[in-house]
N, C-alpha and C positions, 0 to 999 in steps of 0.2 A: 203303608198305603195299599199294598197288595192285599193284606188281610182285611182292611177296611172295605175295599172294593168287593172282595169275595162275600163278606157278610151282607153288604148292601145289595148285592146282586140277588141273593136268596130272598131277602126281604121284599124285593120288587118282583119276585116270581121268575127271575131269569134262570135261577138254578146254578149249580156248581159245574160250569163247563170247564173242560180242560183238566179233568182229574188225573189224566195220565201224566201230567207235568208234576214237578216237585210241588208238594203241598205243605203248607205250614198252618196248622190248626191250633186254635185256642182250645185247651182242655180245662174247663172250669172244675176245680175240685171242691168237694164238700169238706175235705180234711186239710189241715195245715201241712205243708210239705215237710216240716220237721217232725211231725207226729210219727212215732214208731209204727212201722208196718202200714197203717192206714194211709198216711201221707207218703211215706218213703216208697211204698210199693207203687203208687201212682207215678212217682218220679222215675222209678226203675223201669216201668213199662214204657214211658216216654223215651228213655235212653235206649232201651232195647229195640224199639220200633225204628228209631232213627238209624241204628246200626244195621239192623236186618235189611232195611230198605235202601241203605246207602244214601240216606238223606232224602229219599223220595217222599216220605211222609214224616213230618216232624210235629210232634205234639208239644205245645208250649204250655207247661204246667202253670195254671193260674191259682194263686192262693184264694181261700174263701173270701168272698166279697170283692175280689179284684175287678171282676166284670159284673157279676150278679151275686146276691147273697147265697150262702151255702144251700139253703133249702129251697132255692128257686131255680136250681140247675135243670130240672126236668123241663120246665116251660121254656127256658132259654135254648136248650138243645132242640126241642120240638119245633120252635119257631125259626130256628136258624140264627138266633142272635149270637150264639156261640156254636162252633162246629161240633164240639165233643164235651163230655163231662165224665168225671171220675167219682163214683159214689157207690151206694148199695141200693137195690130196689126197694128195700123196706122204708126208705124215707118218703116214698110217694104213696103211702097208704091212704091219705086223704083224697087223692086223685084216682088211684087204681088199687082197690083193696087186694086184688089177686096178686099183685106184685110182691106183697109181703111174703108169700110162700116161696119166692125165689131169693129170699134174703136170709131168713132164719126162722125156724119152726120150733116152738116150745115142745119139749120132750120129743124132739125130732131127730133126724138122722145126723150121724157124725159125718165128717168130711168125705170119707170114701164112698159111703152110701149115697150121700147127697149128689156128688159129682156123677156117680153111676146113673142115678135117675135123670139128671140133667142131660147127659150125653147119650144114654142108651135106653132110657125108660120113658121117653116122650116129653120130658121137661123142656128141652130146648125148643121143640116145635111150638109148644104153648107159649113159652117165653117170647119167641119171635112174633107170634101172632098178636099177642096182647100189646107188646110195646109198639109194634108197627101201626096199630090203630091210631096212635098218638104222634106219628111222624118221627119215631125214633127206632133205630136199629141198635140193639145192645148186645155186647159180647161178654159173657161171664169171664172175668179176668183175674180172679183171686178168690181164695178161700182161706179162712183162718180157723184154728181149732177152738175148743170151748172157751167161752168167756166166763168171767165171774158174774155173780148175779146180784151184787149190791154192796154199796158202801152205806153204813148207818152210823149215826152218832152214838146210839145206844144199842146194847145187845138185844136181839130179837129172840124171845124165848117161846113165843106162840104167835099164831096168826093175829091174835088180839092186839099184839104190839105193833102190827102194821096199820091198824085202823086209824084213819085221820092223818096219816103222813102225806106230805107233798113230795113227790119223787119224780125225777127224770127217768123215763123208761122208754125203751125202743120197741117198735113193731108190735107184733101180736102179743108179746109178753106183757105189754102195757095193759091190754084188755083183761088179762088174767089178774094182774095186780089190782085193777079197779074192782074186780069181784071180791078182793080181799079188803076192800075199804080204803084203798090208796088212791089219792088224787094224782094222776100222772100228767106229765107234759113232755113233749119231745123238744130237746134243745140240741143244737149243734155242739160238737165237742168243745170248741173254744168258749162257749157260753156257760158251761156247766160249773166250773170252779167258782167264778164270782157269784153265781146263783146259790151255790152251796155255802159259800163263805158268808154271804149276806143274809142267809136264812130264807131266801125266796123259795128254796126247796129244802127239805129236811134230809133227803137221801138221794142217792143216784146209782145207776149202773151205767157203764159205758162199754168196757171191752176187757181185754186180757190183762194180767198183772203188769207186763212190760209197758203196755200202753197207758194203763191207769197210773202207773208210777210216773210216767212222763208228764201227766196232767196234774199231779200233785194232790189228788183227793185225800191222801193220807194226812195231809196237814190239817184237815177239818174234821174228818170222820175216821175213826180207828177200828171199826168193826167191819170186816170184809168177808163176804159170804160166797160159798161154793156148794154144789156145782152150778154151772151156768145152765140151769134147766130150760131157760128161755132161748139160749143160743148155743147149742152143742156144736154147731158150725155156722159160719156166716159167709155168704157169697157177696162178692163185689163185682161191679161191671163197668165196662167202658161204653158209655152211651155216645152214639154218633147220629147226627141228623140223618134221617132216612133218605132224603134226596141226595145228600152227599155220599152216603154209603152206596146207593144204587148207581152213582156215577163212576165208582171205582172199577178198575179192571179186576178180573178174577185173580190175578197174581197179587194185587194189592190187598184184596179181601183175605186171601190165604195168608199173607204175611201178618196181617193184624190178628187173625185167629191163631196162628202159630205162636206169636209172641204172647198172646193171652193164655194159651195152653201151658206154655213154659212158666208164666207168672203164677199160675195156680200151684204148680209144684214148688216153685221158689218161695212163695208166700207161706205155704203150709209148713215147709221145712224150717223156714226162719222162725215162724211163730212157735213151733214146738221146741226150738233150740234155746230160746231166750227167756222162758218163763221162770225157771227155777232160780236164776240169779235175781230176777226182779222180786220174787217172793222173799228171798233172803234179805234183800235191801229193805223191803217193806217191813219185815219183822224187826230189823234193826231200828226202824223209825217208830216202833211201838204199836204197829198194827197187830190186832188180834184176828187171826184167821179162823173162820168157823166153817163147819159143814152143816148144811140144813139137815135136821133130823128127819127120819122117814115119815113121821106123821105130818109134818109141814109139807113135804114134797107130795104126799098123797092128796092133801087138800088143794095144792096148786094144780096137780094133774086133774082133779075133778073139776076145778074151775076152767081149765083149758078145754076139757071136753064140752063144757057149756058154750065156751067162746066159739069153738069150731062149728057147733050146730047152728049158732046164731049167724055166723058169717056165711055158711053154706046157704042158709035160707034167704039171706039178704042180697046175695050177689051171684049171678049165674057164672061169671068167669071164675070167681073164687071156688064155686062148687065143682067146676070142671077140673081145675088144677088140683084141688084137694083130692078128688076121686082118683086122679092119675097118681099122685104121690102116695096116697094111702094104699092103693092097690099094689104099687111097686114095693112098698115097705112090707106089706103082708107076705108077698112072695119072697122078698129078700130075707125075711126072718128065718126061713128054713135054713138057708145058707149061713146066716150069721150065727144061729144057735149051734150049728154043726162045726163051723169052721173056726170060730173065735173063742178064746178063753173068756169067761165072765169077767 
């Protein structure tokens, strides 16, 4: 009853009074709680926040579809229908194109560089400004290392083999694949396997080996491609209704931000630790692991350059965020080239 009254109060414009008291919030996830990293990290964050606040803030992890469908979380949090959401900004490309740059960037930064831009290069300020236009305050709360870039039923020997395929693809990478002649669509994680099995799609990408193994794609497609040119790192966020966020005390806000900072380190470390065992298991199940040849990567990169130019021309917020990220990356490159092995 308390949760129902809290949600109803926001819908009536009364707001979230009494945030200093113990809070129990619904957190609608776009990922199943059992899904390696993507779902389990959301549950870990809920557990940690409850522990850190001594029960003052409790996130109730809601499975996809429990309150709203997975890809409707943005609207639900913005309106106050649910207090919080666990997702990645890239899912909201159709509403706010610029948010894709806070999720994953083709041929973009790896995790360390990405987080550096977010926290010290101007990314967070743009992130807050853009989300808050829509009634949401969001906190970057996770990052994972490179993904794979596709499951295919047949070997891909040239970009000509991509033409005409129907493929599930995420974010800005989907626009690159479309320039390769691929028909793309965005599906939530739980919808991908049946679509692949039934032939609704011919191919898919989703995430890292340990996550893809969990979803069973190897049962239908045996050709698995690397590197994840479209997602060298992927950011995840805890979305909170803006009115609710603004009603919190400074201590409560700091507790949420601290838990999210810890989750970034936790999620990245876990992701790096579990991939090789997953790759071994996939190979045991007959998966053929491929690395894209340089000539195909060059063609994908050229298509990405076209996509960026089109997106910058079409959307002012996208242009501002891209300028910030591109400038940071250009400056960072001097350090990267000097400090890191190739």
